C-alpha positions as CSV (number, residue, x, y, z in Angstrom):
1,X,0.0,0.0,0.1
2,X,1.5,3.3,-1.1
3,X,0.3,4.9,1.9
4,X,3.1,3.4,3.8
5,X,5.4,5.4,1.9
6,X,3.5,8.7,2.7
7,X,3.3,7.7,6.5
8,X,7.1,7.2,6.4
9,X,7.5,10.8,4.8
10,X,5.3,12.1,7.6
11,X,7.9,11.4,10.2
12,X,9.9,14.3,8.4
13,X,7.0,16.8,8.1
14,X,3.5,17.3,7.0
15,X,2.1,15.8,3.9
16,X,-1.3,17.4,2.9
17,X,-3.9,15.4,0.9
18,X,-2.9,17.6,-2.2
19,X,0.8,16.6,-1.8
20,X,-0.1,13.0,-1.3
21,X,-2.2,13.0,-4.5
22,X,0.7,14.7,-6.4
23,X,3.3,12.2,-5.1
24,X,1.5,8.8,-5.2
25,X,1.6,8.4,-8.9
26,X,5.5,8.5,-8.9
27,X,5.8,5.9,-6.0
28,X,6.6,2.3,-7.0
29,X,6.6,-0.9,-5.0
30,X,8.6,-4.1,-5.4
31,X,9.1,-7.3,-3.6
32,X,12.9,-8.5,-3.6
33,X,14.1,-12.0,-2.5
34,X,16.9,-12.6,-0.1
35,X,20.1,-12.3,-1.9
36,X,19.0,-9.8,-4.6
37,X,21.0,-6.8,-5.2
38,X,19.2,-3.3,-5.3
39,X,22.5,-1.6,-6.4
40,X,25.7,-3.1,-7.8
41,X,29.1,-1.3,-7.8
42,X,29.5,0.6,-10.9
43,X,25.7,1.0,-11.5
44,X,23.9,4.4,-11.3
45,X,20.8,4.0,-9.0
46,X,19.0,7.2,-8.3
47,X,16.2,5.8,-6.2
48,X,15.1,6.7,-2.7
49,X,14.1,3.5,-1.1
50,X,11.6,3.0,2.0
51,X,11.7,-0.4,3.7
52,X,8.3,-1.6,4.6
53,X,9.5,-5.2,5.5
54,X,12.9,-6.6,5.4
55,X,16.4,-5.5,5.7
56,X,19.3,-4.5,3.3
57,X,22.9,-3.9,3.9
58,X,25.4,-1.7,2.0
59,X,28.8,-3.1,1.5
60,X,31.9,-2.7,-0.7
61,X,35.1,-4.6,-1.2
62,X,38.5,-4.0,0.1
63,X,40.6,-6.5,-1.9
64,X,38.6,-9.7,-1.7
65,X,37.1,-8.7,1.7
66,X,33.5,-7.5,1.9
67,X,33.1,-4.5,4.3
68,X,29.5,-3.9,5.5
69,X,29.0,0.0,5.9
70,X,25.3,0.3,6.7
71,X,22.1,-1.6,7.3
72,X,18.6,-0.5,6.5
73,X,15.6,-1.9,8.2
74,X,11.9,-1.3,8.4
75,X,10.7,2.3,8.2
76,X,14.1,3.6,7.1
77,X,15.0,5.4,4.0
78,X,18.0,4.6,2.0
79,X,19.8,5.5,-1.2
80,X,23.2,5.4,-2.7
81,X,24.5,8.8,-2.2
82,X,27.0,9.1,-5.1
83,X,24.2,7.9,-7.6
84,X,21.4,9.9,-6.0
85,X,23.1,13.2,-5.6
86,X,25.7,13.2,-8.3
87,X,24.4,10.7,-10.8
88,X,27.8,8.8,-10.4
89,X,28.4,5.0,-10.4
90,X,28.0,3.5,-7.0
91,X,31.0,2.4,-5.2
92,X,28.8,0.0,-3.0
93,X,26.4,-2.8,-3.3
94,X,23.0,-2.9,-1.6
95,X,21.9,-6.4,-0.9
96,X,18.6,-7.7,0.4
97,X,19.2,-9.9,3.5
98,X,15.6,-11.1,3.9
99,X,12.6,-11.2,1.4
100,X,11.6,-7.5,1.4
101,X,8.8,-5.3,0.5
102,X,10.2,-1.9,-0.7
103,X,8.7,1.4,-2.0
104,X,10.8,3.8,-4.0
105,X,10.7,6.9,-6.0
106,X,13.2,8.2,-8.6
107,X,15.4,11.3,-8.0
108,X,14.1,12.6,-11.3
109,X,10.4,12.4,-10.0
110,X,11.5,13.9,-6.6
111,X,13.4,16.8,-8.3
112,X,10.3,17.6,-10.4
113,X,8.1,17.6,-7.3
114,X,10.6,19.7,-5.2
115,X,10.4,22.4,-7.8
116,X,6.6,22.9,-7.2
117,X,6.0,21.4,-3.8
118,X,7.4,23.1,-0.6
119,X,6.2,20.3,1.7
120,X,8.2,17.7,-0.3
121,X,11.2,19.9,-0.7
122,X,11.3,20.3,3.2
123,X,10.8,16.7,3.7
124,X,13.7,15.9,1.4
125,X,16.0,18.3,3.2
126,X,15.2,16.7,6.3
127,X,15.9,13.3,5.1
128,X,19.2,14.5,3.9
129,X,19.8,16.1,7.2
130,X,19.1,12.8,9.0
131,X,21.5,11.1,6.6
132,X,24.3,13.4,7.2
133,X,24.0,13.2,11.0
134,X,23.9,9.4,10.8
135,X,26.9,9.4,8.5
136,X,28.8,11.8,10.8
137,X,27.9,9.6,13.8
138,X,29.0,6.5,11.9
139,X,32.5,8.1,11.1
140,X,33.0,9.2,14.5
141,X,32.1,5.8,16.0
142,X,34.5,3.9,13.7
143,X,37.3,6.2,14.7
144,X,36.7,7.2,18.4
145,X,34.9,4.2,20.0
146,X,36.3,1.0,21.3
147,X,35.0,-2.3,19.7
148,X,32.9,-2.9,22.8
149,X,31.4,0.6,22.7
150,X,30.5,0.2,18.9
151,X,28.8,-3.1,19.7
152,X,26.9,-1.5,22.6
153,X,25.7,1.3,20.5
154,X,24.7,-1.1,17.8
155,X,22.5,-3.2,20.0
156,X,21.0,0.0,21.7
157,X,20.1,1.5,18.2
158,X,19.3,-1.9,16.3
159,X,18.7,-4.6,18.9
160,X,17.0,-6.8,16.2
161,X,20.0,-7.0,14.0
162,X,21.5,-9.7,16.1
163,X,18.6,-12.1,15.3
164,X,18.4,-11.1,11.6
165,X,21.9,-10.5,10.3
166,X,25.0,-12.8,10.2
167,X,27.6,-12.1,12.9
168,X,30.1,-12.0,10.0
169,X,28.2,-9.0,8.6
170,X,28.0,-7.3,12.0
171,X,31.6,-7.9,12.7
172,X,32.4,-6.3,9.4
173,X,30.0,-3.2,10.1
174,X,31.8,-2.7,13.4
175,X,35.3,-3.0,11.8
176,X,36.3,-6.0,14.0
177,X,37.1,-9.6,13.3
178,X,34.5,-12.2,13.9
179,X,36.6,-13.6,16.8
180,X,36.8,-10.1,18.4
181,X,33.0,-9.9,18.1
182,X,32.6,-13.2,19.8
183,X,34.8,-12.2,22.7
184,X,32.8,-8.9,23.2
185,X,29.5,-10.8,23.0
186,X,30.7,-13.2,25.8
187,X,31.6,-10.3,28.0
188,X,28.3,-8.4,27.5
């Protein structure tokens, strides 16, 4: 139901009935199976996704090792920033970790709507602000927190990840080895 997309946007600001009617024709829905890729490295993907059900992870390769950079769960928005903002090929993959129900809209459609709709323009700005704050927190966490502190923050912010995501992906996200993650989990 496309109204899920609208309700998610309402977390960022008001959406009038007029705006809703203007926006809904551009919103698309898809079901993706576990293991599908929403974005591949080198692909330009200019979509803003809203997760209704399921989980995705963003990752890239350093040599032959996968490095998980982010997870997106229910009620979260996600996009590949290089593609979305600059129309450049992505440096990351976005993989579906569970069968997922996902809504999306293209950057082209959003840009068109932003020109004539102040409500949507403000919501878009707030989504980007949230993204920037989360990105800043993520960078600070990787550089300033101990492995244990990063793990504690992860379970405080996303407690469901431990039941839904492999420990290998979580260790990669935290920037620690699986063995280090195992030791941390035994102490907590």
